[in-house]
C-alpha positions as CSV (number, residue, x, y, z in Angstrom):
1,M,16.4,201.4,-47.8
2,S,14.8,198.5,-46.5
3,Y,11.8,198.3,-44.0
4,I,10.4,195.1,-42.0
5,C,7.5,196.1,-39.7
6,G,6.8,194.1,-36.2
7,M,4.0,194.2,-34.2
8,A,2.8,196.7,-31.8
9,F,2.5,196.6,-28.2
10,L,1.4,198.5,-24.7
11,R,4.3,200.1,-23.3
12,I,4.5,202.0,-20.1
13,E,7.8,204.7,-20.4
14,K,8.4,206.0,-16.8
15,K,9.1,209.6,-16.8
16,K,9.8,212.7,-14.3
17,S,6.3,214.2,-14.7
18,G,4.7,210.4,-14.9
19,N,4.2,207.5,-16.5
20,Y,2.7,207.5,-19.9
21,M,0.9,204.7,-22.1
22,R,1.6,204.1,-25.7
23,I,0.8,202.1,-27.8
24,V,4.1,201.5,-30.0
25,E,5.2,199.5,-33.1
26,S,8.6,197.5,-33.1
27,F,10.2,197.4,-37.0
28,R,13.4,196.9,-38.7
29,K,15.1,199.8,-40.5
30,D,18.0,198.6,-42.3
31,G,18.6,195.8,-40.5
32,K,18.4,197.5,-36.8
33,P,15.5,197.0,-34.7
34,M,13.5,200.6,-33.8
35,N,10.3,201.9,-32.3
36,R,7.7,204.0,-33.2
37,T,4.7,205.7,-31.7
38,L,1.6,204.7,-33.3
39,Y,-0.9,206.2,-30.3
40,S,-0.5,208.2,-27.4
41,L,-3.1,207.2,-24.9
42,G,-1.5,209.8,-22.1
43,K,-0.3,209.7,-18.0
44,V,-1.9,206.3,-16.2
45,E,-2.1,208.5,-13.7
46,D,-5.2,210.1,-15.3
47,Y,-6.9,206.8,-15.5
48,S,-9.2,205.8,-12.3
49,T,-8.1,201.9,-11.8
50,G,-11.8,201.0,-13.6
51,Q,-10.7,202.9,-16.3
52,L,-7.5,200.6,-16.5
53,E,-9.3,197.8,-16.4
54,K,-11.7,197.6,-18.8
55,I,-9.6,199.0,-21.0
56,A,-7.4,195.8,-20.5
57,K,-10.9,193.5,-20.8
58,K,-11.9,195.4,-24.5
59,L,-7.9,194.5,-25.5
60,L,-8.5,190.7,-24.0
61,E,-12.2,190.7,-26.1
62,A,-10.4,192.1,-29.3
63,A,-7.9,189.2,-28.9
64,G,-10.5,186.4,-28.6
65,L,-8.8,185.8,-25.5
66,K,-10.6,185.7,-22.0
67,L,-8.0,186.2,-18.5
68,E,-8.5,182.4,-17.9
69,D,-6.7,181.9,-21.2
70,V,-3.9,184.2,-20.8
71,I,-3.0,183.8,-17.2
72,G,-3.5,179.9,-17.3
73,K,-2.9,177.2,-14.6
74,S,-0.8,179.7,-12.7
75,I,-3.8,181.8,-10.7
76,H,-5.3,180.2,-7.5
77,E,-7.9,181.1,-5.4
78,T,-6.6,181.9,-1.9
79,N,-9.7,182.9,-0.1
80,R,-13.3,183.2,-0.6
81,L,-15.4,186.1,0.7
82,N,-18.5,187.9,1.0
83,Y,-19.1,191.1,-0.5
84,G,-22.7,191.5,-0.2
85,Y,-23.8,192.9,3.1
86,A,-20.9,195.3,3.7
87,L,-22.0,196.7,0.0
88,V,-25.2,197.0,0.7
89,I,-25.2,197.6,4.5
90,K,-22.5,200.8,3.9
91,K,-25.5,201.9,1.2
92,L,-28.3,201.7,4.2
93,W,-25.6,203.1,6.5
94,K,-26.0,206.4,4.0
95,L,-29.5,206.3,3.1
96,F,-30.6,206.0,7.1
97,D,-27.6,208.7,7.7
98,M,-26.2,206.5,10.5
99,D,-23.0,208.5,10.2
100,K,-24.0,211.5,11.7
101,L,-26.1,209.0,14.2
102,T,-22.4,207.5,15.3
103,R,-20.3,210.9,15.3
104,I,-23.3,212.7,17.9
105,L,-22.8,208.4,19.8
106,S,-18.8,208.8,18.8
107,A,-18.9,212.3,20.8
108,K,-20.4,211.1,24.1
109,T,-18.8,208.1,24.3
110,K,-14.7,209.5,23.5
111,T,-14.2,205.7,21.8
112,K,-11.0,205.1,20.5
113,F,-11.4,202.3,18.9
114,D,-13.8,201.4,15.4
115,W,-16.9,200.8,16.9
116,V,-19.2,201.9,13.7
117,N,-16.9,198.8,11.3
118,I,-17.7,196.5,14.7
119,L,-21.3,197.7,14.6
120,Q,-22.0,197.1,10.8
121,L,-20.2,193.8,10.8
122,M,-22.3,193.1,13.7
123,I,-25.2,194.0,11.9
124,A,-24.5,191.8,8.7
125,E,-23.7,188.4,10.6
126,R,-27.2,189.2,12.6
127,I,-28.7,189.4,9.0
128,N,-26.6,186.7,7.3
129,E,-25.9,184.3,10.2
130,P,-27.6,184.6,13.7
131,S,-25.1,183.5,16.2
132,S,-22.6,184.6,19.3
133,K,-20.6,187.2,20.1
134,R,-17.6,185.2,19.9
135,Q,-18.8,183.3,17.0
136,N,-19.1,186.7,15.1
137,Y,-15.2,187.2,16.0
138,F,-14.7,184.6,14.2
139,H,-16.4,185.1,11.9
140,A,-15.0,188.5,11.0
141,S,-13.0,187.4,8.4
142,E,-15.6,185.7,6.1
143,Y,-16.1,189.3,4.5
144,L,-15.3,192.3,2.2
145,G,-15.6,195.6,2.9
146,F,-15.6,195.7,6.5
147,N,-11.6,195.9,8.3
148,G,-11.0,192.8,8.8
149,K,-10.5,190.9,12.3
150,V,-11.9,192.8,15.9
151,E,-11.0,192.6,19.0
152,L,-13.6,190.1,21.2
153,Q,-13.7,192.7,23.9
154,Y,-14.4,195.5,21.3
155,L,-17.6,193.7,20.1
156,Y,-19.3,193.6,23.6
157,R,-18.2,197.5,24.0
158,T,-20.2,198.0,21.5
159,L,-23.1,196.9,22.6
160,D,-22.5,198.8,25.8
161,I,-22.4,202.0,23.2
162,L,-26.4,200.5,22.3
163,A,-27.2,200.1,25.3
164,D,-26.1,203.3,26.9
165,H,-28.1,205.4,24.0
166,Q,-31.2,203.4,23.1
167,Q,-33.4,205.8,22.5
168,T,-31.4,208.3,20.3
169,V,-31.2,205.2,18.6
170,K,-34.9,204.3,18.5
171,E,-35.6,208.1,17.2
172,H,-33.2,208.3,15.2
173,L,-34.4,205.0,13.2
174,F,-38.1,206.1,13.3
175,T,-37.2,210.1,11.8
176,K,-35.1,208.8,9.1
177,Q,-37.7,205.9,8.3
178,Q,-40.8,208.6,7.9
179,N,-38.4,210.6,5.7
180,L,-37.3,207.8,3.5
181,F,-41.3,206.6,3.1
182,T,-42.7,209.5,3.5
183,Q,-45.7,208.6,5.3
184,S,-47.8,210.1,8.4
185,L,-47.9,207.7,11.4
186,D,-52.1,207.3,12.0
187,V,-51.9,203.4,13.1
188,V,-49.4,201.6,15.3
189,F,-49.6,197.9,16.3
190,Y,-48.5,196.6,19.1
191,D,-47.5,193.3,20.5
192,V,-45.7,191.7,23.0
193,T,-43.5,188.3,22.5
194,T,-40.5,186.7,25.1
195,L,-36.6,186.2,24.6
196,Y,-35.6,183.8,26.4
197,F,-32.3,183.0,28.0
198,D,-29.8,180.1,27.7
199,S,-29.3,180.3,31.0
200,Q,-32.3,179.7,34.4
201,K,-30.5,181.9,36.8
202,E,-32.7,184.5,38.2
203,V,-30.8,187.6,39.4
204,K,-32.6,190.2,41.2
205,D,-33.5,193.3,40.2
206,N,-32.9,192.2,36.8
207,L,-34.5,192.1,33.4
208,R,-33.6,188.4,33.5
209,Q,-37.0,186.8,35.1
210,K,-39.0,183.7,35.3
211,G,-42.3,183.8,33.8
212,Y,-45.2,183.2,31.3
213,S,-43.5,182.5,28.3
214,K,-45.3,183.2,25.0
215,D,-42.6,180.3,23.6
216,G,-43.3,177.6,25.4
217,K,-40.2,177.1,27.0
218,A,-41.1,176.5,30.7
219,N,-38.7,177.1,33.1
220,K,-36.4,179.3,31.7
221,T,-35.5,182.9,32.2
222,Q,-37.1,185.3,30.3
223,V,-37.2,189.4,28.9
224,V,-40.2,190.7,27.8
225,L,-40.2,193.0,24.2
226,G,-42.6,194.9,23.2
227,L,-42.7,196.3,19.1
228,L,-44.6,199.1,17.8
229,V,-44.3,199.4,13.8
230,D,-46.5,200.6,11.9
231,K,-48.9,198.8,8.1
232,L,-45.3,198.7,6.1
233,R,-43.7,196.5,9.5
234,N,-41.8,199.5,9.6
235,P,-40.4,199.3,13.4
236,I,-41.4,202.3,15.5
237,S,-40.2,201.7,19.0
238,Y,-39.3,199.4,21.2
239,D,-39.1,198.5,25.3
240,I,-37.5,195.6,27.3
241,Y,-39.7,194.7,30.6
242,K,-38.2,192.0,33.2
243,G,-39.4,189.0,32.1
244,N,-42.7,188.3,34.6
245,T,-43.8,191.6,33.7
246,Y,-47.8,191.4,32.4
247,E,-48.2,191.9,29.1
248,G,-51.1,194.2,29.3
249,H,-49.6,196.1,31.3
250,T,-47.0,197.0,28.6
251,M,-49.1,198.0,26.0
252,I,-49.7,201.6,28.3
253,D,-46.1,202.1,28.9
254,A,-45.4,201.7,25.1
255,L,-47.9,203.9,24.0
256,H,-47.5,206.7,26.3
257,K,-43.9,207.0,25.7
258,L,-45.0,206.9,21.9
259,K,-46.4,210.2,22.5
260,K,-44.1,212.0,24.8
261,Q,-41.3,210.9,22.7
262,Y,-41.8,211.2,19.0
263,N,-44.5,214.2,19.5
264,I,-47.1,212.4,17.8
265,D,-50.7,213.8,18.8
266,K,-53.0,210.9,17.3
267,C,-52.7,207.5,16.7
268,I,-55.0,204.2,16.5
269,A,-53.6,201.3,18.6
270,V,-54.1,198.4,17.2
271,A,-53.4,195.3,19.0
272,D,-54.5,191.1,20.1
273,S,-57.7,190.3,22.5
274,A,-55.0,189.3,24.6
275,M,-53.3,192.8,25.8
276,I,-56.6,193.9,26.9
277,D,-58.7,194.1,30.1
278,T,-61.2,196.4,31.8
279,K,-58.3,198.0,33.3
280,I,-56.3,199.1,30.2
281,R,-58.8,200.1,28.1
282,T,-59.7,202.7,31.0
283,L,-56.3,204.0,31.0
284,L,-55.7,204.6,27.1
285,N,-58.9,206.2,27.6
286,E,-57.6,208.5,30.1
287,Q,-54.3,209.3,28.3
288,G,-56.5,209.9,25.2
289,I,-55.6,206.8,22.9
290,Q,-58.3,205.2,21.1
291,F,-57.8,202.0,20.0
292,I,-58.8,198.8,17.6
293,I,-58.7,195.9,20.2
294,G,-59.9,191.9,19.7
295,D,-62.8,191.6,21.9
296,R,-63.4,188.5,23.9
297,I,-67.6,187.6,22.8
298,K,-67.7,184.7,25.4
299,S,-66.6,187.0,28.5
300,L,-69.2,189.1,27.2
301,P,-73.0,189.6,29.0
302,A,-75.1,187.4,27.7
303,K,-77.4,189.4,26.4
304,I,-74.4,191.6,24.5
305,T,-73.0,188.4,23.4
306,D,-76.2,186.6,22.0
307,R,-77.2,189.9,20.0
308,L,-73.6,189.7,18.3
309,I,-74.1,186.2,17.2
310,D,-77.7,186.4,15.7
311,K,-77.0,186.2,12.4
312,T,-80.2,187.7,11.7
313,K,-79.4,190.6,12.9
314,H,-76.4,190.9,10.7
315,K,-75.5,192.8,7.6
316,P,-73.4,192.0,4.2
317,I,-70.1,193.4,3.9
318,S,-67.0,192.8,1.6
319,T,-63.5,194.7,2.7
320,E,-60.4,195.4,0.4
321,I,-58.0,192.8,2.0
322,S,-60.3,189.7,1.1
323,K,-62.4,187.9,-1.5
324,E,-64.7,186.2,0.5
325,N,-68.0,187.8,1.9
326,F,-68.8,188.5,5.4
327,S,-71.7,189.5,7.7
328,Y,-71.6,192.1,10.3
329,T,-73.6,193.5,13.5
330,E,-72.2,196.3,16.5
331,V,-73.3,197.2,19.5
332,Y,-72.4,200.0,21.9
333,Y,-71.3,198.5,25.3
334,Q,-69.1,201.0,28.2
335,D,-66.8,202.6,26.7
336,R,-66.3,200.9,23.4
337,R,-68.3,199.9,19.6
338,I,-68.8,196.1,19.2
339,I,-68.0,195.2,16.0
340,C,-69.1,191.0,15.7
341,T,-68.0,189.4,12.1
342,Y,-68.9,186.1,10.8
343,S,-67.0,184.2,8.2
344,E,-68.0,180.8,6.9
345,K,-64.4,180.1,6.2
346,R,-63.8,181.0,9.8
347,A,-66.4,179.5,11.0
348,K,-65.1,175.8,8.8
349,K,-61.6,176.6,10.1
350,D,-63.1,176.7,14.0
351,A,-64.8,173.9,13.6
352,Y,-61.8,171.6,12.5
353,N,-59.9,172.9,15.4
354,R,-62.0,171.8,17.4
355,K,-62.9,168.8,15.9
356,K,-58.8,168.3,16.5
357,L,-58.8,169.2,20.3
358,I,-61.9,166.6,21.0
359,E,-59.7,163.6,18.9
360,K,-57.3,164.2,21.4
361,A,-59.4,164.9,24.4
362,K,-60.8,161.0,23.8
363,V,-56.8,159.6,23.7
364,W,-56.6,161.3,26.9
365,L,-59.9,159.5,28.2
366,A,-58.4,156.1,26.5
367,N,-55.3,156.7,28.2
368,P,-56.0,158.0,31.8
369,S,-52.5,156.7,33.2
370,K,-50.4,158.5,31.2
371,Y,-51.8,162.3,32.5
372,K,-51.2,163.3,35.4
373,Q,-53.6,166.0,35.0
374,I,-56.1,167.5,32.8
375,K,-56.1,170.8,32.4
376,K,-58.7,173.5,31.6
377,R,-57.9,174.5,28.5
378,G,-56.9,173.0,25.0
379,A,-58.5,169.9,24.7
380,G,-59.0,169.4,28.6
381,R,-62.4,172.1,28.2
382,F,-63.8,169.4,26.6
383,I,-63.3,166.4,29.2
384,H,-65.7,166.5,32.4
385,T,-62.8,166.1,35.5
386,D,-62.7,164.4,39.2
387,K,-61.8,166.7,42.2
388,E,-58.5,165.4,41.6
389,G,-58.6,166.4,38.2
390,T,-58.4,162.7,36.6
391,P,-60.1,162.5,33.1
392,L,-64.4,161.0,33.5
393,N,-65.8,161.7,30.0
394,L,-66.2,163.9,27.3
395,N,-68.5,167.1,28.4
396,L,-70.6,167.2,25.4
397,E,-72.3,170.8,26.7
398,Q,-69.2,172.2,26.5
399,I,-68.6,171.1,22.8
400,A,-71.7,171.9,22.3
401,K,-71.8,175.9,23.7
402,D,-68.5,176.1,22.2
403,S,-69.8,175.2,17.8
404,K,-72.3,178.4,19.0
405,F,-69.2,180.5,18.1
406,D,-67.6,179.4,15.7
407,G,-67.0,181.8,12.7
408,Y,-67.5,184.7,14.9
409,K,-64.5,187.3,15.7
410,A,-65.3,190.6,17.4
411,I,-63.4,194.1,17.5
412,A,-63.8,196.3,19.9
413,T,-62.5,200.1,19.1
414,T,-63.0,203.8,20.0
415,T,-62.8,205.1,16.8
416,D,-65.6,206.1,14.1
417,L,-64.4,204.6,11.7
418,S,-66.2,202.5,8.8
419,I,-67.0,199.2,9.5
420,T,-64.5,198.3,6.4
421,E,-61.7,200.5,7.8
422,L,-61.8,198.6,11.3
423,I,-61.7,195.3,10.1
424,D,-58.9,196.4,7.7
425,K,-56.9,198.3,10.0
426,Y,-57.2,195.3,12.4
427,A,-56.6,192.6,9.6
428,D,-53.6,194.4,9.4
429,L,-52.3,193.3,12.7
430,F,-50.8,190.7,10.7
431,E,-48.0,192.8,9.8
432,V,-46.5,193.5,13.6
433,E,-46.7,189.7,14.2
434,H,-44.2,188.9,10.7
435,A,-42.3,191.3,12.7
436,F,-41.8,189.1,15.7
437,R,-41.4,186.1,13.3
438,T,-38.6,188.1,11.5
439,L,-36.9,188.9,14.7
440,K,-37.6,185.5,16.0
441,S,-36.4,183.4,13.6
442,Q,-34.5,185.3,10.1
443,L,-32.6,187.2,12.7
444,E,-32.5,184.7,15.5
445,I,-32.8,187.4,18.7
446,R,-33.2,184.3,21.0
447,P,-32.2,182.6,22.6
448,V,-30.0,185.4,24.6
449,F,-26.8,184.5,25.9
450,H,-25.5,187.3,27.7
451,W,-26.0,187.8,31.3
452,T,-26.2,191.6,32.3
453,N,-29.2,194.9,32.0
454,K,-26.8,196.2,29.6
455,R,-25.6,193.8,27.2
456,I,-29.3,192.4,26.9
457,E,-30.0,196.5,26.0
458,G,-27.3,196.8,23.8
459,H,-28.6,193.1,22.2
460,I,-32.0,193.7,21.5
461,A,-30.7,197.3,19.9
462,M,-28.2,195.8,17.8
463,S,-31.1,193.4,16.3
464,F,-33.4,196.6,16.4
465,I,-31.4,198.0,14.3
466,A,-30.7,194.8,11.4
467,Y,-34.6,194.1,11.2
468,T,-35.0,197.8,9.9
469,F,-32.4,197.5,7.7
470,L,-33.7,194.1,6.3
471,N,-37.7,195.4,6.1
472,Y,-35.9,198.2,4.4
473,L,-35.0,196.3,2.1
474,R,-38.2,194.0,1.7
475,N,-40.5,197.4,1.6
476,I,-38.4,199.1,-1.5
477,T,-37.6,195.1,-3.4
478,K,-40.8,193.3,-2.9
479,M,-38.9,190.4,-1.9
480,Q,-39.0,188.0,0.7
481,Y,-36.7,187.9,3.8
482,S,-35.6,184.6,3.1
483,Q,-34.8,185.8,-0.8
484,I,-33.0,188.7,0.2
485,V,-30.5,187.3,3.1
486,R,-30.2,184.1,0.2
487,A,-29.2,187.2,-2.4
488,L,-26.9,188.6,-0.3
489,D,-25.2,185.2,0.7
490,M,-24.5,184.5,-2.4
491,M,-22.5,187.7,-3.4
492,Q,-19.2,186.7,-3.5
493,M,-15.8,186.8,-4.9
494,S,-12.8,184.5,-5.1
495,E,-9.4,185.6,-3.8
496,I,-7.4,185.0,-6.4
497,K,-2.7,185.1,-6.9
498,Q,-1.0,184.2,-10.0
499,D,2.4,182.9,-9.8
500,G,4.9,185.8,-9.5
501,E,2.9,188.3,-8.9
502,K,2.4,190.0,-5.8
503,E,-1.3,192.1,-6.4
504,L,-4.0,190.1,-5.4
505,L,-7.2,189.7,-7.6
506,Y,-10.7,189.9,-6.8
507,L,-13.2,187.6,-9.2
508,R,-16.3,188.7,-8.8
509,S,-19.5,185.7,-8.4
510,K,-22.2,185.6,-11.1
511,I,-25.1,188.0,-10.3
512,D,-28.6,186.4,-10.5
513,E,-32.2,188.0,-10.7
514,N,-32.5,189.1,-7.0
515,Q,-29.1,190.7,-6.5
516,K,-30.4,192.7,-9.9
517,I,-33.4,193.5,-8.0
518,L,-31.0,194.9,-5.1
519,Q,-28.8,197.0,-7.2
520,K,-31.2,198.1,-8.7
521,S,-33.3,199.0,-5.5
522,L,-30.5,200.5,-3.7
523,K,-29.0,202.4,-6.7
524,I,-25.7,200.4,-6.0
525,T,-22.7,199.7,-8.0
526,L,-21.6,196.1,-8.0
527,P,-17.5,195.5,-8.8
528,N,-16.0,194.5,-12.1
529,D,-16.4,190.6,-12.8
530,V,-12.8,191.3,-11.9
531,T,-11.2,194.2,-9.5
532,S,-7.5,194.2,-8.5
533,Q,-6.5,194.7,-4.6
534,R,-5.6,198.6,-5.1
535,A,-9.2,199.6,-6.5
536,I,-11.1,197.2,-4.2
537,N,-11.5,199.6,-1.4
538,Q,-13.5,201.7,-4.0
539,V,-16.1,199.3,-4.2
540,F,-17.3,200.0,-1.0
541,I,-16.8,203.9,-0.4
């Protein structure tokens, strides 16, 4: 009796009770071909798709092979898709308990289309490459993890849902952020910006109106957006006002709503001097809202101004936020404490900026025919003009007067905080400025292409959610906004197909260091190097 052993191989045996995997050896007994089971791996159905992929990968590694060695030239890329945005947004969706919010809104609106998937897609687009809703419609097929192509009309109807329930959205995000960061809201930072529109047409009683533009966009219709953030740049709330609204009036309205809607007993408002006048300070006091606000030294009575910029009255001070030494003095005037600080670094900067304006003023004086009229701001305030506004010569008196204030900065407050606390909290005002820069540049919230109030409100509500998500990522990863977007952009998968096979495979791109930070910070599971078509949806659960 003779035996001739052959090679071992993996066999799938189909039975009524299931499909069984066995490692089988072929051999010959007395010249007859036979098989015998070396090891039984059990039912295929007892393994997850991921486990089966790992087994296959290990078998290839044992053979010293890679996937491309086995497949050879019969594999072709059929598409390149981004999986990062869907993976991260769906994780944030859970962290912010957005399913609870969307269930509430769905019950109120009784919509029959998948507006949640559309909202996730629009948020991805807003963070990734901000564009019009029409472009969102065309870009939908570039993402893996969202439910494919959507109808354009449903993008606009999703904005309508957000507009109708924007207060519910804001309150939900505020509550979740407080839980995620476990911090009390003791200081809020407020500022306004203007968002201009592609169209210049004004409509009566519409939010879109022409007004003073903070972007220098003359003759553009706009809306005024007021934004409240905390010291971590987490957005607290926002309000939208007609484009011709005075920015100072928005602050009282926003803070009043904040106290009423979020049930906050005590909160200190921090804002720039442009936001405040005597009337606004009076209203803040009447509302019981303490403030830390930049004050205008030059507009104060001469006896107060002279006291503040008298360096013999100043005391030295150092703060936690800067290695530079300051000096300061303070006075009580009317309804507030006024603290005036002096910085040599700031003095040099003020002198340099004035020098640039004087150089510009000299150019104007040398070429008066090129300018219709000199305005009394910027370089124009250093020029003497005639009654028609024609430039005559340098205003040396104004230049000397202006130089007296180099290096000085005044802060007004109704709090009893220490000098260092006041300076540090006022310096944190740059957080809201950063927030606006992100909304304008990174999320490109402007220009706005919508016409009706509802669509405008829906667009801003969607952008607010996108910014909330992006800023959360910034806080937990300690990465810059641009680094986060770049990392998400590069989280790609090649959709590949093997000749003769019906099922697609997905080959993941290499993971870089910033993507690893995102993975670790969010505790997300990245897909395997190769994922089957059957298993791909499990990646986004």
